[in-house]
C-alpha positions, 0 to 999 in steps of 0.5 A: 702386098698379097701374094697371089697365085694360080693353081691348074685344077680340073673339072671333076664333072667334064675333065677340063682343066681351069685356072684357080686364083689363090690368094692369101688372105694371112700367112698361111691362109689362101682362098680361091677368089676366080676360076677361069678356063685353062687350055693346056698348052698354054698351063704348059707353056707358062709353068703352072705348079712351079711352087707349093703352096703351104696351109690351110685352102678355102674359097672367098665370098663371092668365088664363082666356082669352075668356069665349067661346072660352077661347083664352089668346092674343091679336094686335093687328090693324092696324085696332087691334082686339085679338083671342084667337088659338088660338096656333096659326094663322098665317093668321088673318082679324079680326073687326072689319075682315075683314083677312086676313093671316099674324101677325108681330111684337109689339104695342106698343100698345092702346087702353084705359079706367080701371078704377076 
């Protein structure tokens, strides 16, 4: 049985919230498989960010990208926010906390809620 969780994420271009469906392909290997628009009040009510996922993160073939700007990559800010990313710009500004800096390294954990 596959583990599936929803991770709240932000559009780096439009600063809007979306849900990122993460599926564990192998133990500790998580892939984004789908993304959907998500209202702030729904995310809070549903208790997203209830669990920390650990391991490596990527995007599955066919992942449609951010529902607002279609970016197919993402980064995790030091504040914990997952943000969509165009995979080109090395210097970014986090829409959640305002941090501006150069990307580097790989994410090893994100906050999520079980799907189902």
